[in-house]
C-alpha positions as CSV (number, residue, x, y, z in Angstrom):
1,X,-9.3,-0.4,-2.0
2,X,-13.1,-0.3,-2.4
3,X,-14.9,2.8,-1.0
4,X,-18.7,3.0,-0.8
5,X,-20.5,6.2,0.0
6,X,-24.0,7.8,-0.2
7,X,-23.8,10.6,-2.9
8,X,-24.6,14.0,-1.1
9,X,-22.4,16.5,-2.9
10,X,-22.7,17.9,-6.4
11,X,-19.5,15.9,-7.4
12,X,-20.8,12.7,-5.8
13,X,-24.0,13.1,-7.7
14,X,-22.2,13.6,-10.9
15,X,-20.4,10.3,-10.1
16,X,-23.7,8.7,-9.8
17,X,-25.1,10.3,-13.0
18,X,-22.1,9.1,-14.9
19,X,-22.6,5.6,-13.8
20,X,-26.5,5.6,-14.4
21,X,-26.0,7.0,-17.8
22,X,-23.7,4.0,-18.6
23,X,-26.6,1.9,-17.4
24,X,-29.0,3.8,-19.7
25,X,-31.2,4.2,-16.5
26,X,-33.8,6.8,-18.2
27,X,-35.3,10.2,-17.7
28,X,-34.7,10.2,-14.0
29,X,-31.0,10.6,-14.4
30,X,-31.2,14.3,-15.6
31,X,-33.1,15.1,-12.3
32,X,-30.9,13.6,-9.7
33,X,-31.2,12.8,-6.9
34,X,-35.1,12.9,-7.7
35,X,-36.8,9.9,-6.1
36,X,-33.5,8.8,-4.6
37,X,-33.0,12.1,-2.4
38,X,-32.7,12.0,1.3
39,X,-34.4,11.7,3.7
40,X,-36.1,8.6,2.3
41,X,-33.9,7.7,-0.6
42,X,-30.2,7.2,-1.4
43,X,-27.7,7.2,-4.2
44,X,-24.8,4.9,-3.4
45,X,-21.4,5.0,-5.3
46,X,-18.6,2.5,-5.2
47,X,-15.1,3.5,-6.2
48,X,-12.3,0.8,-6.4
49,X,-8.7,2.2,-6.4
50,X,-9.9,5.7,-7.1
51,X,-12.0,4.6,-10.0
52,X,-15.8,4.8,-10.4
53,X,-16.9,1.2,-10.1
54,X,-20.6,1.2,-9.5
55,X,-23.9,2.3,-8.0
56,X,-27.2,1.4,-6.6
57,X,-30.3,3.4,-5.6
58,X,-32.8,3.4,-3.0
59,X,-36.3,5.1,-3.4
60,X,-39.2,5.1,-0.7
61,X,-42.5,3.2,-1.5
62,X,-45.5,2.9,0.8
63,X,-45.7,1.9,4.4
64,X,-42.3,1.0,5.4
65,X,-41.0,-0.4,2.0
66,X,-38.3,1.0,-0.2
67,X,-37.1,0.1,-3.7
68,X,-33.5,-0.9,-4.5
69,X,-32.9,-0.3,-8.1
70,X,-30.1,0.8,-10.6
71,X,-27.6,-1.9,-9.3
72,X,-24.8,-1.4,-11.7
73,X,-21.1,-2.3,-11.7
74,X,-18.8,-1.5,-14.6
75,X,-17.3,-4.3,-16.7
76,X,-14.0,-3.8,-15.6
77,X,-14.7,-3.7,-11.9
78,X,-16.7,-6.9,-11.8
79,X,-15.5,-10.0,-9.7
80,X,-14.0,-7.7,-7.0
81,X,-16.9,-7.8,-4.7
82,X,-18.4,-4.5,-5.7
83,X,-21.9,-5.5,-6.4
84,X,-22.0,-7.5,-3.3
85,X,-20.7,-4.5,-1.3
86,X,-23.2,-2.0,-2.9
87,X,-26.1,-4.4,-2.2
88,X,-25.1,-4.7,1.5
89,X,-24.7,-1.0,1.7
90,X,-28.2,-0.5,0.3
91,X,-29.7,-2.9,2.8
92,X,-27.9,-1.4,5.7
93,X,-29.0,2.1,4.5
94,X,-32.5,0.7,4.4
95,X,-32.4,-0.4,7.8
96,X,-30.9,2.8,9.0
97,X,-33.8,4.7,7.3
98,X,-36.3,2.4,9.1
99,X,-37.6,0.4,6.1
100,X,-39.0,-3.0,6.9
101,X,-38.9,-4.5,3.4
102,X,-36.8,-3.8,0.3
103,X,-38.3,-4.4,-3.1
104,X,-35.5,-5.3,-5.6
105,X,-35.9,-4.4,-9.3
106,X,-35.8,-8.2,-9.9
107,X,-39.2,-8.3,-8.1
108,X,-37.7,-10.1,-5.1
109,X,-38.6,-8.7,-1.7
110,X,-36.3,-8.7,1.3
111,X,-37.6,-8.4,4.9
112,X,-35.2,-6.5,7.1
113,X,-34.4,-7.2,10.5
114,X,-36.7,-5.5,13.2
115,X,-34.2,-5.8,15.9
116,X,-33.1,-2.5,17.5
117,X,-30.5,-0.6,15.6
């Protein structure tokens, strides 16, 4: 079973830290949630069958934009839809937070629906 959640508690933030250290995500890992803190940011973690499987992060930018970065899925958890579910969750959270555009770390920009939520 795949469980995806926004890291809020100390334990959940530690889950995100473990995954981001595997990714070698840089200095911002020591200060989590940092730029990914609510209200404008999110750290989203996935567990599959009770094991940490992956994560993704959202950080606010300017004027209705946010950045999606740090999308990571552990080797043993790939090919189970974890990455797809993390990305979908990140886009959903971005919509809920009121962002109009998500800039991905790949450079791609995704316009979000402006329909009422």
